[in-house]
C-alpha positions as semicolon CSV with decimal commas, in nm:
position;residue;x (nm);y (nm);z (nm)
1;X;8,332;-1,768;-1,157
2;X;8,624;-1,541;-1,046
3;X;8,634;-1,257;-1,253
4;X;8,760;-0,918;-1,203
5;X;8,555;-0,754;-0,980
6;X;8,450;-0,430;-0,855
7;X;8,064;-0,389;-0,810
8;X;8,076;-0,400;-0,440
9;X;8,054;-0,195;-0,148
10;X;8,332;0,046;0,002
11;X;8,504;0,306;-0,203
12;X;8,867;0,232;-0,244
13;X;9,022;0,570;-0,439
14;X;9,350;0,462;-0,372
15;X;9,379;0,098;-0,486
16;X;9,591;0,040;-0,820
17;X;9,474;-0,226;-1,040
18;X;9,520;-0,393;-1,367
19;X;9,271;-0,436;-1,635
20;X;9,231;-0,761;-1,788
21;X;8,880;-0,890;-1,930
22;X;8,822;-1,151;-1,730
23;X;8,790;-1,446;-1,912
24;X;9,163;-1,520;-1,832
25;X;9,173;-1,467;-1,454
26;X;9,509;-1,635;-1,430
27;X;9,629;-1,319;-1,616
28;X;9,482;-1,072;-1,430
29;X;9,773;-0,961;-1,218
30;X;10,007;-0,792;-1,467
31;X;10,187;-0,548;-1,240
32;X;10,376;-0,558;-0,924
33;X;10,139;-0,273;-0,746
34;X;9,814;-0,382;-0,905
35;X;9,563;-0,632;-0,752
36;X;9,260;-0,767;-0,922
37;X;8,927;-0,828;-0,728
38;X;8,713;-1,162;-0,850
39;X;8,387;-1,261;-0,719
40;X;8,220;-1,624;-0,705
41;X;7,846;-1,633;-0,552
42;X;7,938;-1,994;-0,454
43;X;8,275;-1,927;-0,284
44;X;8,154;-1,603;-0,102
45;X;7,888;-1,816;0,055
46;X;8,131;-2,058;0,156
47;X;8,338;-1,803;0,334
48;X;8,064;-1,657;0,492
49;X;7,935;-1,967;0,646
50;X;8,237;-2,038;0,824
51;X;8,338;-1,674;0,898
52;X;8,000;-1,489;0,996
53;X;8,009;-1,688;1,363
54;X;8,350;-1,495;1,427
55;X;8,225;-1,216;1,290
56;X;7,928;-1,225;1,546
57;X;8,139;-1,324;1,843
58;X;8,376;-0,972;1,784
59;X;8,031;-0,794;1,816
60;X;8,030;-0,725;1,424
61;X;7,721;-0,756;1,219
62;X;7,807;-1,001;0,953
63;X;7,633;-0,854;0,688
64;X;7,854;-0,544;0,728
65;X;8,165;-0,726;0,663
66;X;8,276;-0,766;0,327
67;X;8,527;-1,060;0,240
68;X;8,702;-0,988;-0,087
69;X;8,900;-1,218;-0,311
70;X;9,247;-1,116;-0,418
71;X;9,330;-1,298;-0,741
72;X;9,729;-1,393;-0,671
73;X;9,940;-1,643;-0,574
74;X;10,100;-1,431;-0,282
75;X;10,016;-1,575;0,064
76;X;9,832;-1,268;0,207
77;X;9,558;-1,117;0,359
78;X;9,473;-0,761;0,495
79;X;9,180;-0,560;0,646
80;X;9,086;-0,213;0,538
81;X;8,833;0,051;0,671
82;X;8,467;-0,001;0,679
83;X;8,507;-0,361;0,776
84;X;8,652;-0,503;0,472
85;X;8,874;-0,828;0,459
86;X;9,081;-0,914;0,174
87;X;9,211;-1,279;0,095
88;X;9,443;-1,352;-0,149
89;X;9,364;-1,693;-0,332
90;X;9,732;-1,795;-0,273
91;X;9,676;-1,787;0,114
92;X;9,354;-2,001;0,037
93;X;9,495;-2,228;-0,168
94;X;9,800;-2,279;0,090
95;X;9,578;-2,370;0,371
96;X;9,520;-2,731;0,460
97;X;9,193;-2,733;0,596
98;X;8,895;-2,497;0,692
99;X;9,019;-2,422;1,030
100;X;9,328;-2,293;0,940
101;X;9,157;-2,029;0,712
102;X;8,875;-1,942;0,966
103;X;9,174;-1,868;1,192
104;X;9,335;-1,623;0,969
105;X;8,977;-1,473;0,923
106;X;8,965;-1,442;1,297
107;X;9,296;-1,252;1,308
108;X;9,220;-1,052;1,077
109;X;8,885;-0,971;1,263
110;X;9,086;-0,897;1,540
111;X;9,240;-0,616;1,355
112;X;8,910;-0,509;1,253
113;X;8,770;-0,493;1,604
114;X;9,073;-0,326;1,753
115;X;9,078;-0,059;1,515
116;X;9,426;-0,127;1,396
117;X;9,436;0,082;1,099
118;X;9,735;0,227;0,981
119;X;9,836;0,349;0,617
120;X;9,998;0,131;0,403
121;X;10,260;0,228;0,130
122;X;10,198;-0,116;-0,076
123;X;9,835;-0,006;-0,132
124;X;9,831;0,372;-0,174
125;X;9,851;0,409;-0,510
126;X;9,718;0,680;-0,647
127;X;9,372;0,594;-0,854
128;X;9,213;0,728;-1,146
129;X;8,897;0,660;-1,361
130;X;8,819;0,280;-1,394
131;X;8,667;0,131;-1,644
132;X;8,398;-0,155;-1,623
133;X;8,485;-0,500;-1,805
134;X;8,223;-0,769;-1,791
135;X;8,139;-1,109;-1,827
136;X;8,238;-1,424;-1,641
137;X;8,103;-1,692;-1,409
138;X;8,013;-1,558;-1,102
139;X;7,984;-1,250;-1,290
140;X;8,218;-1,034;-1,210
141;X;8,305;-0,663;-1,337
142;X;8,657;-0,588;-1,412
143;X;8,754;-0,233;-1,325
144;X;9,033;-0,143;-1,527
145;X;9,245;0,166;-1,594
146;X;9,328;0,313;-1,949
147;X;9,690;0,226;-2,033
148;X;9,814;0,570;-1,943
149;X;9,635;0,569;-1,629
150;X;9,641;0,410;-1,289
151;X;9,296;0,280;-1,196
152;X;9,090;0,292;-0,861
153;X;8,857;0,032;-0,737
154;X;8,544;0,058;-0,601
155;X;8,369;-0,130;-0,335
156;X;8,068;0,070;-0,218
157;X;7,859;0,398;-0,193
158;X;7,873;0,418;0,136
159;X;8,265;0,472;0,193
160;X;8,427;0,758;-0,030
161;X;8,756;0,794;0,120
162;X;9,134;0,679;0,118
163;X;9,229;0,319;0,108
164;X;9,360;0,231;0,472
165;X;9,520;-0,109;0,464
166;X;9,651;-0,271;0,825
167;X;10,020;-0,295;0,850
168;X;10,070;-0,395;1,230
169;X;10,312;-0,384;1,488
170;X;10,399;-0,697;1,692
171;X;10,209;-0,568;1,975
172;X;9,910;-0,514;1,753
173;X;9,975;-0,851;1,588
174;X;9,976;-1,014;1,957
175;X;9,669;-0,834;2,065
176;X;9,482;-0,959;1,714
177;X;9,617;-1,298;1,818
178;X;9,481;-1,323;2,147
179;X;9,134;-1,181;2,019
180;X;9,131;-1,436;1,728
181;X;9,154;-1,720;2,013
182;X;8,883;-1,550;2,214
183;X;8,648;-1,525;1,894
184;X;8,711;-1,905;1,784
185;X;8,626;-2,025;2,153
186;X;8,335;-1,795;2,153
187;X;8,199;-1,958;1,839
188;X;8,261;-2,300;1,940
189;X;8,558;-2,339;1,705
190;X;8,904;-2,469;1,756
191;X;9,203;-2,233;1,775
192;X;9,433;-2,496;1,655
193;X;9,406;-2,426;1,292
194;X;9,566;-2,044;1,367
195;X;9,848;-2,179;1,553
196;X;9,911;-2,459;1,259
197;X;9,901;-2,190;1,012
198;X;10,143;-1,948;1,194
199;X;10,361;-2,250;1,290
200;X;10,399;-2,377;0,925
201;X;10,556;-2,031;0,816
202;X;10,764;-1,979;1,148
203;X;11,060;-2,009;0,923
204;X;10,970;-1,635;0,758
205;X;11,082;-1,482;1,084
206;X;11,434;-1,527;0,964
207;X;11,404;-1,407;0,618
208;X;11,440;-1,028;0,515
209;X;11,170;-0,837;0,411
210;X;11,237;-0,928;0,004
211;X;11,175;-1,250;0,066
212;X;10,922;-1,294;0,322
213;X;10,534;-1,329;0,208
214;X;10,355;-1,030;0,206
215;X;10,132;-1,148;0,489
216;X;10,432;-1,180;0,725
217;X;10,589;-0,858;0,636
218;X;10,286;-0,697;0,737
219;X;10,241;-0,915;1,047
220;X;10,546;-0,970;1,187
221;X;10,583;-1,317;1,329
222;X;10,779;-1,394;1,648
223;X;10,847;-1,756;1,810
224;X;10,743;-1,590;2,158
225;X;10,400;-1,497;1,994
226;X;10,356;-1,810;1,853
227;X;10,392;-2,002;2,156
228;X;10,197;-1,727;2,347
229;X;9,934;-1,813;2,132
230;X;9,944;-2,182;2,144
231;X;9,947;-2,191;2,525
232;X;9,632;-1,992;2,494
233;X;9,428;-2,196;2,271
234;X;9,551;-2,562;2,368
235;X;9,375;-2,446;2,722
236;X;9,046;-2,370;2,568
237;X;8,752;-2,598;2,602
238;X;8,704;-2,628;2,214
239;X;9,071;-2,689;2,136
240;X;8,959;-3,057;2,033
241;X;8,691;-2,957;1,799
242;X;8,782;-3,067;1,420
243;X;8,599;-2,947;1,081
244;X;8,276;-3,100;1,014
245;X;8,260;-3,318;0,708
246;X;8,016;-3,068;0,530
247;X;8,290;-2,789;0,604
248;X;8,567;-2,978;0,447
249;X;8,372;-3,075;0,158
250;X;8,277;-2,714;0,071
251;X;8,639;-2,613;0,159
252;X;8,775;-2,855;-0,122
253;X;8,521;-2,759;-0,359
254;X;8,619;-2,382;-0,313
255;X;8,999;-2,483;-0,364
256;X;8,937;-2,727;-0,649
257;X;8,729;-2,384;-0,805
258;X;8,970;-2,179;-0,782
259;X;9,242;-2,368;-0,904
260;X;9,068;-2,446;-1,205
261;X;9,007;-2,106;-1,287
262;X;9,365;-1,944;-1,192
263;X;9,606;-2,226;-1,224
264;X;9,514;-2,368;-1,567
265;X;9,717;-2,684;-1,654
266;X;9,842;-2,734;-1,315
267;X;9,487;-2,815;-1,237
268;X;9,521;-3,138;-1,444
269;X;9,842;-3,266;-1,262
270;X;9,671;-3,154;-0,909
271;X;9,353;-3,342;-0,997
272;X;9,438;-3,630;-1,230
273;X;9,216;-3,809;-1,418
274;X;9,179;-4,115;-1,198
275;X;9,080;-3,889;-0,924
276;X;8,692;-3,900;-0,936
277;X;8,607;-3,678;-0,625
278;X;8,359;-3,428;-0,713
279;X;8,586;-3,135;-0,635
280;X;8,830;-3,298;-0,893
281;X;8,586;-3,351;-1,158
282;X;8,442;-2,978;-1,084
283;X;8,836;-2,830;-1,133
284;X;8,904;-3,035;-1,444
285;X;8,562;-2,899;-1,601
286;X;8,669;-2,549;-1,526
287;X;9,036;-2,598;-1,638
288;X;8,899;-2,727;-1,981
289;X;8,663;-2,434;-2,032
290;X;8,928;-2,185;-1,926
291;X;9,170;-2,390;-2,199
292;X;8,890;-2,324;-2,462
293;X;8,801;-2,713;-2,458
294;X;8,442;-2,626;-2,486
295;X;8,294;-2,945;-2,586
296;X;8,500;-3,164;-2,339
297;X;8,390;-2,909;-2,068
298;X;8,028;-2,918;-2,123
299;X;8,041;-3,298;-2,142
300;X;8,207;-3,287;-1,797
301;X;7,966;-3,031;-1,663
302;X;7,665;-3,227;-1,807
303;X;7,784;-3,525;-1,627
304;X;7,815;-3,349;-1,272
305;X;7,472;-3,162;-1,347
306;X;7,343;-3,562;-1,380
307;X;7,419;-3,613;-1,057
308;X;7,382;-3,305;-0,902
309;X;7,067;-3,129;-1,053
310;X;7,008;-2,889;-0,799
311;X;7,349;-2,714;-0,773
312;X;7,316;-2,359;-0,893
313;X;7,687;-2,305;-0,945
314;X;7,711;-2,633;-1,181
315;X;7,420;-2,438;-1,415
316;X;7,592;-2,107;-1,369
317;X;7,896;-2,245;-1,493
318;X;7,733;-2,436;-1,762
319;X;7,554;-2,105;-1,856
320;X;7,865;-1,925;-1,859
321;X;8,053;-2,152;-2,086
322;X;7,771;-2,108;-2,345
323;X;7,707;-1,761;-2,285
324;X;8,106;-1,684;-2,372
325;X;8,089;-1,909;-2,662
326;X;7,851;-1,678;-2,807
327;X;7,555;-1,880;-2,737
328;X;7,331;-1,654;-2,531
329;X;7,036;-1,851;-2,627
330;X;7,169;-2,183;-2,499
331;X;7,288;-2,012;-2,204
332;X;6,939;-1,875;-2,104
333;X;6,775;-2,186;-1,952
334;X;7,106;-2,289;-1,759
335;X;7,114;-1,961;-1,616
336;X;6,728;-1,921;-1,562
337;X;6,758;-2,296;-1,342
338;X;7,050;-2,133;-1,133
339;X;6,839;-1,837;-1,039
340;X;6,545;-2,069;-0,964
341;X;6,760;-2,285;-0,731
342;X;6,915;-1,955;-0,521
343;X;6,683;-1,690;-0,610
344;X;6,863;-1,475;-0,329
345;X;7,204;-1,426;-0,524
346;X;7,257;-1,123;-0,688
347;X;7,512;-1,196;-0,925
348;X;7,305;-1,523;-1,056
349;X;7,028;-1,287;-1,117
350;X;7,249;-1,035;-1,295
351;X;7,403;-1,332;-1,499
352;X;7,073;-1,413;-1,640
353;X;6,990;-1,067;-1,732
354;X;7,309;-1,062;-1,917
355;X;7,211;-1,335;-2,115
356;X;6,859;-1,184;-2,180
357;X;7,032;-0,849;-2,317
358;X;7,231;-1,050;-2,573
359;X;6,928;-1,206;-2,712
360;X;6,817;-0,861;-2,799
361;X;6,448;-0,849;-2,794
362;X;6,216;-0,646;-2,623
363;X;6,057;-0,909;-2,415
364;X;6,403;-1,002;-2,308
365;X;6,501;-0,660;-2,253
366;X;6,181;-0,643;-2,002
367;X;6,262;-0,954;-1,826
368;X;6,618;-0,834;-1,810
369;X;6,526;-0,509;-1,633
370;X;6,316;-0,712;-1,373
371;X;6,605;-0,925;-1,297
372;X;6,865;-0,638;-1,252
373;X;6,614;-0,466;-1,018
374;X;6,576;-0,746;-0,811
375;X;6,967;-0,772;-0,765
376;X;7,024;-0,406;-0,710
377;X;6,775;-0,453;-0,426
378;X;7,048;-0,677;-0,257
379;X;7,334;-0,460;-0,388
380;X;7,236;-0,126;-0,515
381;X;7,584;-0,008;-0,556
382;X;7,661;-0,266;-0,824
383;X;7,803;-0,055;-1,118
384;X;7,795;-0,391;-1,357
385;X;7,414;-0,428;-1,286
386;X;7,389;-0,043;-1,355
387;X;7,556;-0,073;-1,664
388;X;7,339;-0,364;-1,814
389;X;7,035;-0,179;-1,711
390;X;7,170;0,099;-1,919
391;X;7,188;-0,146;-2,203
392;X;6,859;-0,304;-2,142
393;X;6,679;0,037;-2,140
394;X;6,857;0,143;-2,438
395;X;6,749;-0,159;-2,603
396;X;6,427;-0,054;-2,519
397;X;6,456;0,306;-2,672
398;X;6,393;0,442;-2,324
399;X;6,715;0,703;-2,339
400;X;6,618;0,891;-2,015
401;X;6,640;0,573;-1,816
402;X;6,942;0,470;-2,025
403;X;7,128;0,782;-1,941
404;X;6,997;0,773;-1,564
405;X;7,147;0,419;-1,523
406;X;7,467;0,485;-1,647
407;X;7,479;0,816;-1,416
408;X;7,455;0,575;-1,141
409;X;7,709;0,309;-1,280
410;X;7,971;0,620;-1,298
411;X;7,849;0,721;-0,962
412;X;7,939;0,386;-0,804
413;X;8,245;0,383;-0,962
414;X;8,346;0,735;-0,844
415;X;8,356;0,888;-1,206
416;X;8,170;1,183;-1,080
417;X;8,235;1,401;-1,394
418;X;8,074;1,129;-1,602
419;X;7,785;1,061;-1,353
420;X;7,721;1,426;-1,365
421;X;7,694;1,442;-1,736
422;X;7,486;1,145;-1,763
423;X;7,254;1,286;-1,508
424;X;7,207;1,595;-1,677
425;X;7,112;1,412;-1,965
426;X;6,854;1,234;-1,811
427;X;6,699;1,490;-1,623
428;X;6,641;1,672;-1,964
429;X;6,466;1,342;-2,103
430;X;6,292;1,233;-1,784
431;X;5,952;1,368;-1,665
432;X;5,979;1,660;-1,415
433;X;5,887;1,596;-1,056
434;X;5,912;1,210;-1,077
435;X;6,139;1,008;-0,888
436;X;6,374;0,889;-1,167
437;X;6,398;1,277;-1,235
438;X;6,466;1,354;-0,876
439;X;6,707;1,099;-0,821
440;X;6,903;1,235;-1,147
441;X;6,894;1,588;-0,962
442;X;7,046;1,385;-0,641
443;X;7,335;1,260;-0,857
444;X;7,426;1,584;-0,980
445;X;7,428;1,776;-0,666
446;X;7,626;1,467;-0,515
447;X;7,864;1,523;-0,783
448;X;8,035;1,852;-0,718
449;X;7,854;2,057;-0,956
450;X;8,011;2,396;-1,043
451;X;7,839;2,720;-0,985
452;X;7,691;2,732;-1,356
453;X;7,565;2,377;-1,315
454;X;7,389;2,480;-0,955
455;X;7,239;2,761;-1,178
456;X;7,095;2,532;-1,431
457;X;6,939;2,331;-1,150
458;X;6,794;2,633;-0,993
459;X;7,006;2,645;-0,693
460;X;7,223;2,918;-0,558
461;X;7,606;2,839;-0,507
């Protein structure tokens, strides 16, 4: 599950980040100026199920809006260029119900649709070459910088540029509030949660900036603003609408899963043994695994699977626990089952491929390549998938394709010098004129080659 990531879609060249190999997500944020992105298929699906009606109401394509999870106890959220929404895990854990969370997402959508972009000093740290790290439930790639360097975080090949994080004026805040109210009503969702969330933290208005939650430093509150929003949403026809039982159940699972991975021992207090609900048992199983109590964790997971044999994420969790315990062969059936149950989830395909590669036989390498190619058909800019593809081709002894996959990995990480080096190597090993050879050439041309390198390609500068 949550893992430090960076396989995603918008290149953010100025986002500082700590590097911790992810099993311990709880240690992911080690510096005040660093943030760590985590990924989890189950949580991402839950968030999009809730948020996509809001995006459509705002005239946005839900597939184009990316929701990213930031591992941090801070109550915060922000938007960035390229229709990106960043939700801090602390904010999710502090919300009381799905309606509050979707209200915050609607507010951030208002900033995106309103074009309220402004540079933020908190997130414009200089970025340098990131290093990809692997492994984790939900398959996250940790982008970690060398000790002597700041790290850059890449989310997509589509936009390579500077990170523009939203910091807002009170006027923009009010506009985003009103836009959010409109989107919620259009989507048939109550605006009560948005007002309730702001009202809960109304006291933040009187704090100085050092004492405020980051969200309220960048999104300044005022009594007048809250009251204006309250008057608006109370008049809307869907104000009395409540969250569905299904939405509440998924919300509780999401919070339990995050707590199990991030808060460790606190989980056993918040979800005591006498709580036999599915979210509580799920959270405790994850917390046991995170605490390296592998056998008790597997026992808990197997008990959950006996009751929910068609839950792909329980199979994913079991596969991850086994894989990280050095049992790749035993992990394979669990990861294979997760893919069978949710074949359209690219991260599950990558999980299975990673396990197959670890088994180290040519048939496994061949199958891993198929699964990685399928994942790249959905997320073509996932550098972890490219890295694993390079490993699989290397295991088969196909140096040309291994170098090309490494070139792709580095290209999507924004490491153009390394990408160009691998692409040149691939070009000398691949058959001239093939699509792969041409792709290597394209990467070289897109990675700012020198005049001498252009001559090698037969191109004048």
